[in-house]
C-alpha positions in Angstrom: -11.2 -13.7 2.9 -12.5 -15.5 -0.1 -10.8 -14.8 -3.3 -13.8 -15.9 -5.3 -15.3 -13.1 -7.3 -19.1 -12.5 -6.8 -20.5 -11.5 -10.2 -23.6 -9.3 -10.0 -25.8 -7.9 -12.7 -27.8 -4.6 -12.3 -31.0 -4.5 -14.2 -32.8 -1.4 -15.4 -35.3 -1.6 -12.5 -32.2 -1.0 -10.2 -32.4 -4.5 -8.9 -29.2 -6.5 -8.4 -28.9 -10.2 -9.3 -26.2 -12.4 -7.8 -25.2 -14.8 -10.5 -23.4 -17.2 -8.2 -26.3 -17.5 -5.7 -29.0 -17.2 -8.5 -31.0 -14.7 -6.5 -31.8 -11.0 -6.3 -29.9 -9.0 -3.7 -30.0 -5.5 -2.2 -27.4 -2.9 -1.7 -27.3 -4.0 1.9 -26.5 -7.6 0.7 -23.7 -6.2 -1.5 -22.3 -4.2 1.4 -22.4 -7.4 3.6 -20.5 -9.4 0.9 -17.8 -6.7 0.8 -17.6 -6.4 4.6 -17.3 -10.1 4.8 -14.2 -10.0 2.6 -15.7 -10.9 -0.8 -14.8 -9.2 -4.0 -17.7 -8.1 -6.1 -18.0 -7.2 -9.8 -21.2 -5.4 -10.8 -22.1 -5.0 -14.5 -25.0 -3.3 -16.2 -27.2 -6.0 -17.6 -27.9 -4.1 -20.9 -24.5 -2.7 -21.8 -22.2 -5.1 -19.9 -20.3 -2.1 -18.6 -18.7 -2.6 -15.2 -20.3 -0.3 -12.6 -18.7 -1.7 -9.5 -17.0 1.6 -8.5 -20.3 3.5 -8.9 -22.3 1.1 -6.9 -19.8 0.8 -4.1 -19.4 4.6 -3.9 -23.2 4.9 -3.7 -23.2 2.4 -0.8 -20.6 4.4 1.0 -22.4 7.6 0.5 -25.9 6.3 1.4 -25.1 3.6 4.0 -21.8 4.7 5.6 -21.5 8.5 5.1 -19.1 8.7 8.1 -16.5 7.0 5.9 -16.4 10.0 3.6 -14.5 11.6 6.4 -11.5 9.6 5.1 -11.2 12.2 2.4 -10.3 15.7 3.7 -12.2 18.5 2.1 -9.0 19.7 0.5 -8.5 16.3 -1.1 -11.9 16.4 -2.6 -11.1 19.9 -4.0 -7.9 18.6 -5.4 -9.7 15.6 -7.0 -12.3 17.9 -8.6 -9.6 20.2 -10.0 -7.2 17.5 -11.2 -6.1 17.3 -14.7 -5.1 14.1 -16.5 -1.6 14.0 -15.0 -2.8 14.7 -11.5 -5.6 12.1 -11.9 -3.1 9.5 -13.0 -0.9 10.4 -10.0 -3.8 10.0 -7.6 -4.9 6.8 -9.2 -1.4 5.3 -8.8 -1.2 6.7 -5.3 -4.5 5.1 -4.2 -3.6 1.8 -6.0 -0.3 1.6 -4.1 -2.1 2.5 -0.9 -4.6 -0.4 -1.4 -1.7 -2.8 -2.3 0.0 -1.7 0.9 -3.2 -2.2 3.0 -3.7 -5.7 1.4 -0.1 -6.5 2.4 -0.8 -5.5 6.0 -3.9 -7.5 6.1 -2.2 -10.7 5.0 0.3 -10.7 7.8 -0.7 -12.3 11.1 0.1 -9.2 13.2 -2.0 -7.0 10.9 -4.3 -5.9 13.7 -1.5 -4.7 16.0 0.5 -3.4 13.0 -2.4 -1.1 12.0 -2.2 0.5 15.4 1.5 1.4 14.9 2.1 3.8 11.9 5.9 3.1 11.9 5.1 -0.4 10.9 3.0 0.9 8.0 6.1 2.7 6.7 8.3 -0.3 7.1 5.9 -2.5 5.3 5.5 0.0 2.5 9.3 0.4 2.2 9.7 -3.4 2.2 7.2 -3.6 -0.7 9.3 -1.2 -2.8 11.9 -2.9 -5.0 15.2 -1.5 -4.0 17.3 0.1 -6.7 21.0 -0.5 -6.6 22.6 2.9 -6.0 25.7 3.9 -7.9 28.4 5.0 -5.5 31.2 7.3 -6.8 34.7 6.7 -5.5 37.6 9.2 -5.4 39.6 6.9 -7.7 36.8 6.8 -10.3 36.6 3.1 -9.9 33.7 1.3 -11.5 30.5 1.7 -9.5 30.0 -0.6 -6.5 26.9 -2.6 -5.7 25.2 -2.0 -2.4 26.5 -5.3 -1.0 30.1 -4.3 -1.9 29.7 -0.9 -0.3 28.4 -2.6 2.9 31.4 -4.9 3.0 33.8 -1.9 2.4 32.0 0.0 5.2 32.2 -3.0 7.5 36.0 -3.3 6.8 36.6 0.4 7.4 34.5 0.3 10.6 36.6 -2.7 11.8 39.8 -0.9 11.0 38.6 2.2 12.8 37.6 0.1 15.9 41.1 -1.4 16.0 42.7 2.1 15.7 40.5 3.4 18.5 41.3 0.4 20.7 45.1 1.0 20.1 44.6 4.7 20.9 42.7 3.8 24.1 45.5 1.4 25.2 48.0 4.2 24.6 46.0 6.6 26.7 45.6 4.1 29.5 49.3 3.4 29.4 50.1 7.2 29.7 47.7 7.5 32.6 49.3 4.8 34.6 
């Protein structure tokens, strides 16, 4: 994937002009650029307003309508009914989803990973910065970090294994 941004202007006659290639292009050409992994930025030539989202949405609706099936009808209802808070939540949700998909595509096993949803969850969880939980103790000691609690758990587990081994030896001795 090329990280170079392809800048495109849309003129009032609905024609698109690729500034980097210095030529007019069609919606099909824009679609091909995106499918080939290029990022595009489309601006209105008169106002300078970015219209990338609008143009890409139109391409999906007109040229790849089957991809609209990605959005269940209930989701579309929810989007239309959404207030500012819900819209903000959805925007964040979709942005995190895109970040997650980009993460998957950067790894060498991305193709096989996409076929295994549990790997999606692991990759997503790996991308979340862990918060250090506060663990309360019976003695009201100061909170422990996760690393300290893991060490304590490991020590307790080792002690418990020793106790069980001793008990097993006692039982074996009684059985003989």
